[in-house]
C-alpha positions in Angstrom: 13.1 -33.7 16.8 11.6 -30.2 16.1 8.1 -29.6 16.8 7.2 -29.1 13.1 9.2 -32.5 11.9 7.6 -36.1 12.5 10.4 -37.9 11.3 14.2 -37.9 11.1 16.4 -40.1 8.7 18.7 -42.6 10.0 21.7 -43.8 7.6 23.8 -46.8 8.2 27.0 -47.7 6.0 28.7 -51.0 7.1 31.9 -51.7 5.3 34.6 -54.1 5.1 38.3 -53.4 5.6 40.9 -54.5 2.9 43.6 -53.4 5.3 43.9 -53.0 9.2 42.6 -49.5 10.6 46.3 -49.0 11.4 47.9 -49.8 8.4 49.5 -47.0 6.0 46.8 -48.3 2.9 44.1 -46.6 5.4 46.2 -43.7 6.7 44.3 -41.3 4.5 40.9 -42.5 5.5 41.8 -42.9 9.7 43.2 -39.2 9.8 40.1 -37.8 8.0 37.7 -39.7 10.9 38.2 -36.9 13.3 37.9 -33.8 10.9 34.8 -35.4 9.1 33.1 -36.5 11.6 33.5 -32.5 13.3 31.9 -31.4 9.8 29.1 -33.5 10.5 28.3 -32.7 14.4 28.5 -29.2 13.1 26.3 -29.9 9.6 22.9 -28.0 9.6 20.4 -30.8 10.3 22.7 -32.9 12.0 21.1 -35.1 14.8 23.0 -37.7 16.2 26.2 -40.4 15.4 27.2 -43.2 16.7 30.5 -43.1 18.3 32.0 -45.3 21.1 34.8 -43.4 23.7 37.3 -42.8 20.9 34.9 -40.2 19.2 34.2 -42.2 16.4 32.5 -45.7 15.7 35.5 -47.8 14.1 36.0 -49.7 17.3 32.2 -50.5 17.7 31.9 -54.7 16.9 29.8 -55.3 14.0 28.7 -58.6 14.0 32.0 -60.1 15.9 33.8 -59.4 12.4 36.9 -57.0 13.2 37.1 -56.3 9.3 33.6 -54.7 9.8 33.2 -51.2 10.5 29.6 -48.9 10.6 29.0 -45.4 10.2 25.2 -44.5 11.6 24.2 -41.3 11.8 20.9 -39.3 12.1 19.9 -36.2 10.4 17.0 -34.0 10.2 15.9 -34.9 6.6 17.4 -35.8 3.4 18.1 -32.5 2.6 20.2 -32.5 5.4 22.2 -35.6 4.7 22.4 -34.9 0.9 24.4 -31.3 1.7 26.9 -33.0 4.1 27.6 -36.2 1.7 28.2 -33.7 -1.4 30.0 -30.7 0.0 33.3 -30.4 1.6 35.7 -33.0 3.2 33.2 -36.0 2.8 32.9 -35.1 -1.0 37.1 -35.4 -1.2 37.1 -38.5 0.6 34.0 -40.4 -1.7 36.1 -38.8 -5.2 38.8 -40.2 -3.9 37.3 -43.7 -3.4 35.9 -43.2 -7.0 39.1 -42.7 -8.2 40.0 -46.6 -7.0 41.2 -45.6 -3.8 42.0 -49.3 -1.5 40.3 -48.2 1.3 37.1 -49.9 1.6 35.0 -52.3 0.2 31.6 -51.4 0.2 28.6 -54.5 1.9 
């Protein structure tokens, strides 16, 4: 936290998989994890993200349910998170999902 910031912003997404992570249906999603995480890690205002030894959080157990996956990040403020979400690769993934991609169910 910077000296001028009193708070930071944590965001959490929990999703239920429709298919196993190693399935052909989730190949695009899984292939995009490392590049999108790298963009997030380098983004202005990024502070921290939950990750296991694998470098992402897809293998972090959520309530003992193997079909749930979790994403958690911490950002300097809402502007930093918004800029990341709606630019570049993350935006592209969100657009695909809106067009009916069968990747994940929202929880």
